[in-house]
C-alpha positions in Angstrom: 0.0 0.0 0.0 2.9 2.3 0.7 4.0 1.7 -2.9 0.6 2.8 -4.2 1.0 6.0 -2.2 4.5 6.6 -3.6 3.3 6.0 -7.2 0.3 8.3 -6.6 2.6 11.0 -5.2 4.8 10.8 -8.3 1.8 11.1 -10.5 0.8 14.3 -8.7 4.2 15.9 -8.4 6.0 15.0 -11.7 5.8 17.7 -14.4 5.1 16.9 -18.0 7.7 16.9 -20.7 8.3 20.3 -22.3 7.0 19.0 -25.7 3.7 18.2 -24.1 3.1 21.7 -22.7 1.0 22.8 -25.8 -2.6 23.8 -25.9 -4.6 21.4 -23.9 -1.7 20.3 -21.6 -3.7 21.6 -18.6 -6.3 18.8 -19.2 -3.5 16.2 -19.5 -1.9 17.4 -16.3 -5.3 17.4 -14.5 -5.8 13.8 -15.7 -2.6 12.6 -14.2 -3.0 14.6 -11.0 -6.5 13.1 -10.6 -5.2 9.6 -11.1 -2.6 10.2 -8.4 -5.1 11.7 -6.0 -7.5 8.7 -6.6 -4.7 6.2 -6.0 -3.7 7.9 -2.7 -7.3 8.4 -1.6 -8.3 4.8 -2.2 -5.1 3.4 -0.6 -5.4 5.2 2.7 -8.7 3.4 3.8 -7.2 0.1 2.5 -4.1 0.7 4.7 -6.2 1.4 7.8 -8.4 -1.7 7.1 -5.4 -3.9 6.5 -3.6 -2.9 9.6 -6.7 -2.8 11.9 -8.5 -5.9 10.6 -5.8 -7.9 9.0 -2.7 -7.4 11.1 -4.0 -6.4 14.5 -7.3 -8.5 14.2 -9.3 -5.8 16.0 -12.6 -4.4 15.0 -13.5 -0.7 15.1 -15.8 -0.8 18.2 -13.1 1.0 20.3 -12.8 3.8 17.7 -14.6 7.1 18.3 -18.2 7.0 17.1 -17.7 10.3 15.2 -15.2 8.7 12.8 -17.8 6.2 11.5 -15.1 3.8 10.5 -17.7 1.1 9.8 -19.1 3.3 7.0 -16.0 4.8 5.3 -14.1 1.4 5.2 -17.1 -0.5 3.9 -16.1 -3.8 2.3 -12.4 -3.3 3.1 -13.2 -4.6 6.6 -13.4 -8.1 5.2 -10.6 -10.2 3.7 -12.5 -10.7 0.5 -12.9 -6.9 0.1 -9.2 -6.3 0.7 -8.3 -9.0 -1.8 -10.6 -7.4 -4.4 -9.0 -4.0 -3.7 -5.4 -5.4 -4.1 -6.3 -7.3 -7.3 -8.0 -4.2 -8.8 -5.2 -1.9 -7.8 -2.6 -4.3 -9.2 -4.4 -4.3 -12.6 -4.5 -0.5 -12.5 -0.9 0.1 -11.3 0.8 -2.4 -13.6 0.9 -0.1 -16.7 0.3 3.3 -15.1 4.0 4.5 -14.9 4.8 3.2 -18.3 1.9 5.2 -19.7 2.8 8.2 -17.6 6.3 7.9 -19.0 4.9 8.8 -22.4 3.9 12.2 -21.1 6.6 12.9 -18.4 10.2 12.1 -17.7 10.0 9.0 -15.5 13.1 7.2 -14.2 13.5 3.4 -14.4 12.8 2.6 -10.8 9.2 3.9 -10.7 8.4 1.8 -13.7 10.0 -1.3 -12.1 8.1 -0.5 -8.9 4.8 -0.2 -10.9 5.4 -3.6 -12.5 6.4 -5.2 -9.2 3.3 -3.8 -7.4 1.1 -4.9 -10.3 2.4 -8.5 -10.2 2.6 -8.9 -6.4 
């Protein structure tokens, strides 16, 4: 999950190549920033659910009621829900840095990390 956050942060922070800063580049940049924000936003609840329900094996009954953890974690509370998240995120993240490399200068290690996270 930490790798998903790293890839999402790179999507948000990496500028586009100079040859792609033509008319309409704002839309391209917004697309990649949105992809990074979505990846980070969906990974945080998965991290909380994996640690709380998977590693610690505790529920959310001791959490403050105002957080409503039962609602915002949804299906991620269950092993099947976390498995579906990891499979879906793996399918998404496998090609994402290679595709982003067409628009921005991306080093080799993020591409390898993207492939590794997609396979694992």
